[in-house]
C-alpha positions as a Markdown table, in Angstrom:
| # | Residue | x | y | z |
|---|---|---|---|---|
| 1 | Unk | -69.1 | 7.3 | -182.5 |
| 2 | Unk | -70.4 | 10.9 | -182.0 |
| 3 | Unk | -74.1 | 11.3 | -181.3 |
| 4 | Unk | -76.4 | 14.2 | -180.9 |
| 5 | Unk | -78.7 | 14.2 | -177.9 |
| 6 | Unk | -81.8 | 16.1 | -176.9 |
| 7 | Unk | -81.5 | 16.6 | -173.2 |
| 8 | Unk | -83.4 | 18.4 | -170.5 |
| 9 | Unk | -81.7 | 20.2 | -167.7 |
| 10 | Unk | -84.0 | 20.4 | -164.6 |
| 11 | Unk | -82.9 | 22.3 | -161.5 |
| 12 | Unk | -83.6 | 20.1 | -158.5 |
| 13 | Unk | -82.8 | 22.5 | -155.7 |
| 14 | Unk | -86.4 | 23.7 | -156.2 |
| 15 | Unk | -88.6 | 20.6 | -156.9 |
| 16 | Unk | -91.7 | 22.7 | -157.5 |
| 17 | Unk | -90.2 | 24.6 | -160.4 |
| 18 | Unk | -92.8 | 24.4 | -163.2 |
| 19 | Unk | -90.6 | 25.6 | -166.1 |
| 20 | Unk | -88.4 | 23.1 | -167.8 |
| 21 | Unk | -85.5 | 24.3 | -170.0 |
| 22 | Unk | -85.3 | 22.3 | -173.2 |
| 23 | Unk | -81.8 | 22.4 | -174.7 |
| 24 | Unk | -81.1 | 21.0 | -178.2 |
| 25 | Unk | -77.5 | 20.2 | -178.1 |
| 26 | Unk | -74.9 | 18.1 | -179.8 |
| 27 | Unk | -73.0 | 16.9 | -176.7 |
| 28 | Unk | -69.2 | 17.1 | -176.9 |
| 29 | Unk | -68.2 | 13.6 | -177.7 |
| 30 | Unk | -65.4 | 11.5 | -179.1 |
| 31 | Unk | -65.1 | 8.1 | -180.7 |
| 32 | Unk | -62.1 | 5.9 | -180.2 |
| 33 | Unk | -60.9 | 2.4 | -181.1 |
| 34 | Unk | -61.4 | -0.9 | -179.4 |
| 35 | Unk | -58.2 | -2.9 | -178.9 |
| 36 | Unk | -58.7 | -6.6 | -179.5 |
| 37 | Unk | -55.2 | -7.8 | -178.9 |
| 38 | Unk | -55.0 | -11.2 | -177.2 |
| 39 | Unk | -55.5 | -11.0 | -173.5 |
| 40 | Unk | -53.4 | -13.0 | -171.0 |
| 41 | Unk | -55.1 | -16.0 | -169.3 |
| 42 | Unk | -56.6 | -15.0 | -165.9 |
| 43 | Unk | -54.7 | -15.9 | -162.7 |
| 44 | Unk | -56.3 | -18.3 | -160.3 |
| 45 | Unk | -58.7 | -16.9 | -157.7 |
| 46 | Unk | -59.3 | -18.3 | -154.3 |
| 47 | Unk | -62.7 | -17.4 | -152.7 |
| 48 | Unk | -63.7 | -17.2 | -149.1 |
| 49 | Unk | -67.3 | -17.2 | -147.9 |
| 50 | Unk | -67.9 | -14.3 | -145.4 |
| 51 | Unk | -70.2 | -15.2 | -142.5 |
| 52 | Unk | -72.3 | -12.0 | -142.6 |
| 53 | Unk | -75.3 | -13.6 | -140.9 |
| 54 | Unk | -74.0 | -16.3 | -138.5 |
| 55 | Unk | -77.0 | -16.0 | -136.3 |
| 56 | Unk | -79.3 | -16.9 | -139.3 |
| 57 | Unk | -81.4 | -13.8 | -138.9 |
| 58 | Unk | -84.5 | -14.1 | -141.2 |
| 59 | Unk | -84.2 | -11.2 | -143.6 |
| 60 | Unk | -86.7 | -12.6 | -146.1 |
| 61 | Unk | -86.1 | -12.9 | -149.8 |
| 62 | Unk | -83.4 | -10.3 | -150.6 |
| 63 | Unk | -83.6 | -8.2 | -153.8 |
| 64 | Unk | -81.1 | -5.4 | -153.0 |
| 65 | Unk | -78.4 | -4.6 | -150.4 |
| 66 | Unk | -76.5 | -1.5 | -149.4 |
| 67 | Unk | -73.9 | -0.8 | -146.7 |
| 68 | Unk | -73.7 | 2.5 | -144.7 |
| 69 | Unk | -70.8 | 2.6 | -142.3 |
| 70 | Unk | -71.4 | -0.3 | -139.9 |
| 71 | Unk | -75.1 | -0.8 | -141.0 |
| 72 | Unk | -76.3 | -3.3 | -143.6 |
| 73 | Unk | -79.7 | -2.7 | -145.2 |
| 74 | Unk | -81.3 | -5.7 | -146.8 |
| 75 | Unk | -84.2 | -4.9 | -149.1 |
| 76 | Unk | -86.7 | -7.6 | -150.0 |
| 77 | Unk | -89.8 | -9.4 | -149.0 |
| 78 | Unk | -89.6 | -8.2 | -145.4 |
| 79 | Unk | -89.2 | -4.6 | -146.4 |
| 80 | Unk | -86.0 | -2.9 | -145.2 |
| 81 | Unk | -84.2 | -4.9 | -142.6 |
| 82 | Unk | -81.2 | -3.0 | -141.0 |
| 83 | Unk | -78.5 | -5.1 | -139.3 |
| 84 | Unk | -75.4 | -4.2 | -137.3 |
| 85 | Unk | -73.0 | -7.1 | -136.7 |
| 86 | Unk | -75.7 | -9.6 | -137.6 |
| 87 | Unk | -78.3 | -8.1 | -135.2 |
| 88 | Unk | -81.5 | -6.5 | -136.5 |
| 89 | Unk | -81.8 | -2.9 | -135.2 |
| 90 | Unk | -84.7 | -1.7 | -137.3 |
| 91 | Unk | -87.3 | -3.0 | -139.8 |
| 92 | Unk | -89.5 | -1.1 | -142.2 |
| 93 | Unk | -92.0 | -3.5 | -143.8 |
| 94 | Unk | -94.1 | -0.9 | -145.7 |
| 95 | Unk | -92.4 | -1.7 | -149.1 |
| 96 | Unk | -91.7 | -5.3 | -150.0 |
| 97 | Unk | -90.7 | -5.0 | -153.7 |
| 98 | Unk | -87.3 | -3.6 | -154.6 |
| 99 | Unk | -85.0 | -3.4 | -157.6 |
| 100 | Unk | -81.8 | -1.7 | -156.5 |
| 101 | Unk | -80.3 | 0.7 | -154.0 |
| 102 | Unk | -77.3 | 3.1 | -153.8 |
| 103 | Unk | -76.0 | 6.2 | -151.9 |
| 104 | Unk | -76.7 | 9.3 | -153.9 |
| 105 | Unk | -76.0 | 13.0 | -153.6 |
| 106 | Unk | -79.0 | 14.7 | -152.0 |
| 107 | Unk | -81.1 | 17.0 | -154.2 |
| 108 | Unk | -79.5 | 20.1 | -152.5 |
| 109 | Unk | -76.0 | 18.8 | -153.1 |
| 110 | Unk | -75.2 | 19.2 | -149.4 |
| 111 | Unk | -75.3 | 15.6 | -148.1 |
| 112 | Unk | -75.7 | 11.9 | -149.2 |
| 113 | Unk | -78.9 | 10.0 | -149.2 |
| 114 | Unk | -79.5 | 6.2 | -149.3 |
| 115 | Unk | -82.0 | 5.7 | -152.1 |
| 116 | Unk | -83.7 | 2.5 | -153.3 |
| 117 | Unk | -85.8 | 1.8 | -156.4 |
| 118 | Unk | -89.1 | 0.1 | -155.5 |
| 119 | Unk | -91.0 | -2.3 | -157.7 |
| 120 | Unk | -93.0 | 0.6 | -159.2 |
| 121 | Unk | -89.9 | 2.4 | -160.4 |
| 122 | Unk | -90.2 | 5.1 | -157.6 |
| 123 | Unk | -87.1 | 6.4 | -155.8 |
| 124 | Unk | -87.4 | 5.9 | -152.0 |
| 125 | Unk | -85.2 | 7.5 | -149.5 |
| 126 | Unk | -84.2 | 5.2 | -146.6 |
| 127 | Unk | -82.9 | 5.7 | -143.1 |
| 128 | Unk | -81.1 | 3.5 | -140.6 |
| 129 | Unk | -83.0 | 4.9 | -137.6 |
| 130 | Unk | -86.3 | 3.1 | -138.3 |
| 131 | Unk | -88.0 | 6.1 | -140.0 |
| 132 | Unk | -90.3 | 5.0 | -142.9 |
| 133 | Unk | -89.0 | 5.2 | -146.4 |
| 134 | Unk | -90.4 | 8.1 | -148.4 |
| 135 | Unk | -90.8 | 8.7 | -152.1 |
| 136 | Unk | -88.3 | 11.2 | -153.5 |
| 137 | Unk | -88.5 | 10.8 | -157.3 |
| 138 | Unk | -89.9 | 14.4 | -157.5 |
| 139 | Unk | -86.9 | 15.7 | -155.6 |
| 140 | Unk | -84.7 | 14.5 | -158.4 |
| 141 | Unk | -87.0 | 15.8 | -161.2 |
| 142 | Unk | -88.1 | 12.2 | -162.0 |
| 143 | Unk | -91.7 | 12.2 | -160.7 |
| 144 | Unk | -93.1 | 11.2 | -164.2 |
| 145 | Unk | -90.5 | 8.5 | -164.8 |
| 146 | Unk | -90.1 | 4.9 | -163.9 |
| 147 | Unk | -86.6 | 4.3 | -162.7 |
| 148 | Unk | -85.1 | 0.9 | -163.6 |
| 149 | Unk | -81.7 | 1.2 | -161.8 |
| 150 | Unk | -79.6 | 3.7 | -160.0 |
| 151 | Unk | -75.8 | 4.2 | -159.7 |
| 152 | Unk | -74.3 | 6.5 | -157.0 |
| 153 | Unk | -71.1 | 8.5 | -157.1 |
| 154 | Unk | -70.0 | 11.6 | -155.3 |
| 155 | Unk | -71.1 | 14.2 | -156.3 |
| 156 | Unk | -72.6 | 12.6 | -159.5 |
| 157 | Unk | -75.2 | 9.8 | -159.9 |
| 158 | Unk | -77.0 | 8.2 | -162.7 |
| 159 | Unk | -80.6 | 6.9 | -163.3 |
| 160 | Unk | -81.5 | 4.3 | -165.9 |
| 161 | Unk | -85.1 | 5.1 | -166.9 |
| 162 | Unk | -87.7 | 3.2 | -168.8 |
| 163 | Unk | -87.1 | 5.7 | -171.5 |
| 164 | Unk | -83.7 | 7.4 | -171.5 |
| 165 | Unk | -81.0 | 8.1 | -168.9 |
| 166 | Unk | -80.7 | 10.9 | -166.3 |
| 167 | Unk | -77.6 | 12.2 | -164.6 |
| 168 | Unk | -77.5 | 14.4 | -161.5 |
| 169 | Unk | -74.7 | 16.5 | -160.0 |
| 170 | Unk | -76.7 | 17.2 | -156.8 |
| 171 | Unk | -77.9 | 20.5 | -158.2 |
| 172 | Unk | -79.4 | 19.6 | -161.6 |
| 173 | Unk | -80.6 | 16.5 | -163.4 |
| 174 | Unk | -79.8 | 16.2 | -167.2 |
| 175 | Unk | -81.7 | 13.8 | -169.4 |
| 176 | Unk | -80.3 | 11.9 | -172.4 |
| 177 | Unk | -82.3 | 10.1 | -175.0 |
| 178 | Unk | -81.7 | 6.5 | -175.8 |
| 179 | Unk | -81.7 | 3.3 | -173.8 |
| 180 | Unk | -79.1 | 1.8 | -171.5 |
| 181 | Unk | -78.4 | -1.8 | -170.6 |
| 182 | Unk | -76.2 | -0.9 | -167.5 |
| 183 | Unk | -75.1 | 2.2 | -165.6 |
| 184 | Unk | -72.3 | 3.0 | -163.2 |
| 185 | Unk | -71.0 | 6.1 | -161.4 |
| 186 | Unk | -67.8 | 7.4 | -159.8 |
| 187 | Unk | -67.0 | 10.9 | -158.8 |
| 188 | Unk | -67.9 | 13.3 | -161.6 |
| 189 | Unk | -68.4 | 10.5 | -164.1 |
| 190 | Unk | -71.4 | 8.4 | -165.0 |
| 191 | Unk | -70.9 | 5.6 | -167.6 |
| 192 | Unk | -73.5 | 3.5 | -169.4 |
| 193 | Unk | -73.4 | 0.6 | -171.9 |
| 194 | Unk | -76.1 | 0.8 | -174.6 |
| 195 | Unk | -75.3 | -2.2 | -176.8 |
| 196 | Unk | -73.3 | 0.0 | -179.3 |
| 197 | Unk | -70.8 | 1.9 | -177.2 |
| 198 | Unk | -69.7 | 2.8 | -173.7 |
| 199 | Unk | -70.8 | 6.4 | -173.0 |
| 200 | Unk | -69.1 | 8.4 | -170.3 |
| 201 | Unk | -70.6 | 11.6 | -169.0 |
| 202 | Unk | -67.8 | 13.3 | -167.1 |
| 203 | Unk | -68.6 | 16.7 | -165.6 |
| 204 | Unk | -71.3 | 17.2 | -168.3 |
| 205 | Unk | -69.0 | 16.3 | -171.2 |
| 206 | Unk | -69.7 | 13.1 | -173.1 |
| 207 | Unk | -67.1 | 10.8 | -174.6 |
| 208 | Unk | -68.0 | 7.6 | -176.4 |
| 209 | Unk | -66.0 | 4.4 | -177.0 |
| 210 | Unk | -67.4 | 2.2 | -179.7 |
| 211 | Unk | -67.9 | -1.3 | -178.3 |
| 212 | Unk | -70.4 | -3.4 | -180.2 |
| 213 | Unk | -72.7 | -5.4 | -177.9 |
| 214 | Unk | -71.6 | -3.6 | -174.8 |
| 215 | Unk | -73.8 | -4.9 | -172.0 |
| 216 | Unk | -72.1 | -4.1 | -168.6 |
| 217 | Unk | -70.1 | -1.3 | -167.0 |
| 218 | Unk | -68.5 | -0.9 | -163.5 |
| 219 | Unk | -66.1 | 1.4 | -161.7 |
| 220 | Unk | -63.7 | 0.7 | -158.8 |
| 221 | Unk | -62.9 | 3.2 | -156.1 |
| 222 | Unk | -59.9 | 4.6 | -158.1 |
| 223 | Unk | -62.1 | 5.4 | -161.1 |
| 224 | Unk | -61.0 | 2.5 | -163.3 |
| 225 | Unk | -63.8 | 1.6 | -165.7 |
| 226 | Unk | -64.5 | -1.9 | -167.0 |
| 227 | Unk | -67.0 | -2.8 | -169.6 |
| 228 | Unk | -68.2 | -6.2 | -170.9 |
| 229 | Unk | -69.8 | -7.7 | -173.9 |
| 230 | Unk | -71.4 | -11.2 | -173.6 |
| 231 | Unk | -68.0 | -12.9 | -174.0 |
| 232 | Unk | -65.2 | -10.3 | -173.5 |
| 233 | Unk | -64.1 | -8.0 | -170.6 |
| 234 | Unk | -62.5 | -4.6 | -171.4 |
| 235 | Unk | -60.8 | -1.8 | -169.6 |
| 236 | Unk | -61.9 | 1.7 | -170.8 |
| 237 | Unk | -59.0 | 4.2 | -170.5 |
| 238 | Unk | -58.3 | 7.4 | -172.3 |
| 239 | Unk | -61.3 | 6.9 | -174.5 |
| 240 | Unk | -60.3 | 3.4 | -175.7 |
| 241 | Unk | -61.3 | -0.1 | -174.8 |
| 242 | Unk | -58.5 | -2.6 | -174.2 |
| 243 | Unk | -59.3 | -6.3 | -174.0 |
| 244 | Unk | -58.6 | -7.9 | -170.6 |
| 245 | Unk | -60.2 | -11.3 | -170.8 |
| 246 | Unk | -61.8 | -13.4 | -173.5 |
| 247 | Unk | -64.3 | -15.9 | -172.1 |
| 248 | Unk | -64.6 | -17.8 | -175.4 |
| 249 | Unk | -68.0 | -19.5 | -175.6 |
| 250 | Unk | -68.7 | -18.8 | -172.0 |
| 251 | Unk | -70.9 | -15.8 | -171.0 |
| 252 | Unk | -70.1 | -12.9 | -168.8 |
| 253 | Unk | -73.3 | -12.1 | -166.8 |
| 254 | Unk | -72.5 | -9.4 | -164.2 |
| 255 | Unk | -70.1 | -6.6 | -163.3 |
| 256 | Unk | -69.9 | -4.9 | -159.9 |
| 257 | Unk | -67.5 | -2.4 | -158.5 |
| 258 | Unk | -66.4 | -3.1 | -154.9 |
| 259 | Unk | -63.7 | -0.9 | -153.3 |
| 260 | Unk | -60.5 | -1.6 | -155.1 |
| 261 | Unk | -62.0 | -4.6 | -156.9 |
| 262 | Unk | -64.4 | -5.1 | -159.8 |
| 263 | Unk | -66.2 | -8.4 | -159.7 |
| 264 | Unk | -67.6 | -10.3 | -162.7 |
| 265 | Unk | -69.4 | -13.6 | -163.2 |
| 266 | Unk | -68.6 | -16.0 | -166.0 |
| 267 | Unk | -71.3 | -18.6 | -166.2 |
| 268 | Unk | -71.1 | -20.2 | -162.7 |
| 269 | Unk | -67.7 | -18.8 | -161.8 |
| 270 | Unk | -66.7 | -15.6 | -160.0 |
| 271 | Unk | -63.8 | -13.4 | -161.2 |
| 272 | Unk | -62.2 | -10.2 | -160.0 |
| 273 | Unk | -60.1 | -7.4 | -161.5 |
| 274 | Unk | -57.7 | -5.7 | -159.1 |
| 275 | Unk | -54.2 | -4.3 | -159.3 |
| 276 | Unk | -54.4 | -4.5 | -163.1 |
| 277 | Unk | -54.8 | -8.3 | -162.9 |
| 278 | Unk | -57.8 | -10.5 | -163.9 |
| 279 | Unk | -58.3 | -13.5 | -161.6 |
| 280 | Unk | -60.9 | -16.2 | -162.1 |
| 281 | Unk | -62.2 | -18.9 | -159.7 |
| 282 | Unk | -63.2 | -22.3 | -160.9 |
| 283 | Unk | -65.6 | -25.0 | -159.8 |
| 284 | Unk | -69.0 | -23.5 | -160.5 |
| 285 | Unk | -69.7 | -21.9 | -157.1 |
| 286 | Unk | -72.3 | -19.4 | -158.5 |
| 287 | Unk | -75.8 | -19.9 | -160.1 |
| 288 | Unk | -75.7 | -18.4 | -163.5 |
| 289 | Unk | -78.6 | -16.1 | -162.7 |
| 290 | Unk | -76.9 | -14.6 | -159.6 |
| 291 | Unk | -76.8 | -10.8 | -159.4 |
| 292 | Unk | -73.6 | -9.1 | -158.0 |
| 293 | Unk | -73.5 | -6.1 | -155.7 |
| 294 | Unk | -70.2 | -4.7 | -154.6 |
| 295 | Unk | -69.3 | -4.0 | -151.0 |
| 296 | Unk | -67.1 | -0.9 | -150.1 |
| 297 | Unk | -64.8 | -3.4 | -148.3 |
| 298 | Unk | -63.9 | -5.1 | -151.6 |
| 299 | Unk | -66.1 | -8.1 | -151.0 |
| 300 | Unk | -69.1 | -9.0 | -153.3 |
| 301 | Unk | -72.7 | -9.8 | -152.4 |
| 302 | Unk | -74.4 | -12.4 | -154.5 |
| 303 | Unk | -78.2 | -12.5 | -154.8 |
| 304 | Unk | -79.9 | -15.6 | -156.2 |
| 305 | Unk | -83.6 | -16.2 | -155.9 |
| 306 | Unk | -83.8 | -14.1 | -152.8 |
| 307 | Unk | -80.8 | -15.7 | -151.1 |
| 308 | Unk | -78.0 | -13.4 | -150.1 |
| 309 | Unk | -74.3 | -14.4 | -149.8 |
| 310 | Unk | -71.0 | -12.6 | -149.4 |
| 311 | Unk | -67.7 | -13.6 | -150.9 |
| 312 | Unk | -64.1 | -12.3 | -150.4 |
| 313 | Unk | -61.2 | -12.6 | -152.8 |
| 314 | Unk | -58.4 | -14.8 | -151.4 |
| 315 | Unk | -57.8 | -16.1 | -147.9 |
| 316 | Unk | -58.4 | -12.7 | -146.5 |
| 317 | Unk | -59.2 | -10.5 | -149.5 |
| 318 | Unk | -59.8 | -6.8 | -149.4 |
| 319 | Unk | -61.6 | -6.3 | -146.1 |
| 320 | Unk | -60.9 | -9.9 | -145.1 |
| 321 | Unk | -60.5 | -10.9 | -141.5 |
| 322 | Unk | -57.4 | -11.8 | -139.5 |
| 323 | Unk | -57.4 | -15.2 | -137.7 |
| 324 | Unk | -58.6 | -13.6 | -134.5 |
| 325 | Unk | -61.3 | -11.5 | -136.3 |
| 326 | Unk | -62.4 | -14.6 | -138.2 |
| 327 | Unk | -62.8 | -16.4 | -134.9 |
| 328 | Unk | -64.9 | -13.5 | -133.6 |
| 329 | Unk | -67.0 | -13.6 | -136.7 |
| 330 | Unk | -67.7 | -17.3 | -136.4 |
| 331 | Unk | -68.1 | -17.7 | -132.6 |
| 332 | Unk | -68.8 | -14.3 | -131.0 |
| 333 | Unk | -70.8 | -12.4 | -133.5 |
| 334 | Unk | -73.8 | -14.8 | -133.3 |
| 335 | Unk | -73.7 | -14.4 | -129.5 |
| 336 | Unk | -73.6 | -10.6 | -129.9 |
| 337 | Unk | -76.6 | -10.7 | -132.3 |
| 338 | Unk | -78.7 | -13.0 | -130.1 |
| 339 | Unk | -77.9 | -11.5 | -126.7 |
| 340 | Unk | -75.6 | -8.5 | -126.4 |
| 341 | Unk | -77.2 | -6.4 | -129.2 |
| 342 | Unk | -80.3 | -5.8 | -127.1 |
| 343 | Unk | -78.4 | -3.2 | -125.1 |
| 344 | Unk | -75.0 | -2.7 | -126.9 |
| 345 | Unk | -76.1 | -1.6 | -130.4 |
| 346 | Unk | -75.0 | 1.7 | -132.0 |
| 347 | Unk | -76.3 | 5.0 | -130.7 |
| 348 | Unk | -79.7 | 5.8 | -132.1 |
| 349 | Unk | -80.6 | 2.2 | -132.9 |
| 350 | Unk | -83.1 | 1.9 | -130.1 |
| 351 | Unk | -81.0 | -0.9 | -128.6 |
| 352 | Unk | -78.3 | 1.3 | -127.1 |
| 353 | Unk | -79.4 | 1.5 | -123.4 |
| 354 | Unk | -75.9 | 0.6 | -122.1 |
| 355 | Unk | -74.3 | 3.5 | -123.9 |
| 356 | Unk | -71.5 | 1.1 | -125.0 |
| 357 | Unk | -71.5 | 0.0 | -128.7 |
| 358 | Unk | -70.2 | -3.5 | -129.0 |
| 359 | Unk | -71.3 | -4.1 | -132.6 |
| 360 | Unk | -67.9 | -4.7 | -134.1 |
| 361 | Unk | -64.8 | -6.8 | -133.7 |
| 362 | Unk | -62.7 | -3.7 | -133.0 |
| 363 | Unk | -64.9 | -2.8 | -130.0 |
| 364 | Unk | -64.8 | -6.3 | -128.6 |
| 365 | Unk | -61.1 | -6.6 | -129.1 |
| 366 | Unk | -60.4 | -3.3 | -127.3 |
| 367 | Unk | -62.5 | -4.5 | -124.3 |
| 368 | Unk | -61.3 | -8.1 | -124.4 |
| 369 | Unk | -60.1 | -8.3 | -120.8 |
| 370 | Unk | -63.1 | -6.4 | -119.5 |
| 371 | Unk | -65.5 | -8.7 | -121.5 |
| 372 | Unk | -63.8 | -11.7 | -120.0 |
| 373 | Unk | -64.1 | -10.3 | -116.4 |
| 374 | Unk | -67.8 | -9.4 | -116.7 |
| 375 | Unk | -69.0 | -12.5 | -118.5 |
| 376 | Unk | -66.8 | -15.2 | -117.1 |
| 377 | Unk | -65.0 | -14.2 | -113.9 |
| 378 | Unk | -68.0 | -12.4 | -112.5 |
| 379 | Unk | -70.6 | -14.8 | -113.8 |
| 380 | Unk | -73.5 | -15.3 | -111.4 |
| 381 | Unk | -72.7 | -12.2 | -109.4 |
| 382 | Unk | -74.5 | -8.8 | -109.3 |
| 383 | Unk | -71.9 | -7.3 | -111.7 |
| 384 | Unk | -72.1 | -10.1 | -114.4 |
| 385 | Unk | -73.1 | -9.5 | -118.0 |
| 386 | Unk | -75.8 | -9.7 | -118.9 |
| 387 | Unk | -76.9 | -8.3 | -115.6 |
| 388 | Unk | -79.1 | -10.5 | -113.3 |
| 389 | Unk | -82.8 | -10.2 | -114.3 |
| 390 | Unk | -82.0 | -9.3 | -117.9 |
| 391 | Unk | -84.6 | -10.7 | -120.3 |
| 392 | Unk | -82.0 | -12.7 | -122.2 |
| 393 | Unk | -79.1 | -14.5 | -120.6 |
| 394 | Unk | -76.0 | -16.3 | -121.9 |
| 395 | Unk | -76.2 | -20.0 | -122.1 |
| 396 | Unk | -73.4 | -22.1 | -120.6 |
| 397 | Unk | -72.2 | -22.8 | -124.2 |
| 398 | Unk | -72.2 | -19.1 | -125.1 |
| 399 | Unk | -70.3 | -18.1 | -122.0 |
| 400 | Unk | -67.7 | -20.8 | -122.7 |
| 401 | Unk | -67.3 | -19.5 | -126.3 |
| 402 | Unk | -66.7 | -16.0 | -125.0 |
| 403 | Unk | -64.2 | -17.4 | -122.4 |
| 404 | Unk | -62.3 | -19.2 | -125.1 |
| 405 | Unk | -62.0 | -16.1 | -127.3 |
| 406 | Unk | -61.6 | -13.4 | -124.7 |
| 407 | Unk | -59.3 | -15.1 | -122.2 |
| 408 | Unk | -56.3 | -12.8 | -121.6 |
């Protein structure tokens, strides 16, 4: 379904620019068919709960989450809580209402920013070094808008506004009329579902795929695009929508891209699309009002009433842990978060006085014999870890847990 748009192109390299170029344009678009051939029944999906917070750190009621390298930012009632391996490294409590967050191209197109949407619809740039969040809507030419949601790609990103949609390439922001129900981004492409079609803006060129009642869209890291109506899941390729899964009288509530996976929820069940296969769990493990946020690892975050959980597909899943790493996650990570993180956090965290970052399984595994020597063999001596006189010491049970895991 071809459409004509009135859109504004606003340079954002110079946020103070007063003149706005109004372009009346019929965007290049195309309309294609939706394929409704019968879809195969989904394969069975096994789910694993990932222990992302084994030390039960109080992060408040979570409303959004974003991962940056080894850091996890939880946005919610306590503001922005940044964790590394379950240990809190910074907290910014200035803003306690959030809608979403994503990594976006910076306004100068030279770097990537982590940007959240606060409860007032203002874009806030965040940092992992403890610096306060700061409003940046004006830097994207959106100072007069209320942003509802944001989707990040590289170098493109999309903004779902109270009135209309905006797309940025890191140098300019282009506005499109109309409303969107969902938005997603990957590379040069930004896709939206508007209840009538799936619209893809790829490098400034629009292509439309008619899909009545389109409600959801999501990309995986390879650029595969999925869309959903309330009861059907489609793959959008070459300008056409092909039916992947028919939920019957059940309802598809959420879609979220996560690494090589695209997760979806069907009533109280989780499903995933990967390697051209639809898989679905059973047993009602998910509240129907849960929101899904994809992890770059392939896992999925679920947010329900402020509660944050993480799930992996299969016994190990994309990004899943080996047996030894799973043991570290369960037994050692809580000890790291409670004791070791006070001196062995990443550089720049303010808890890095040792100069040795032990925030990951990989760093512990590489130093396994050294860890055993310092915490077990040399316990009670001047060279033990933590050192004598440290404000927090290992309990006997914690030391025994390290001994069981690290023993050569």
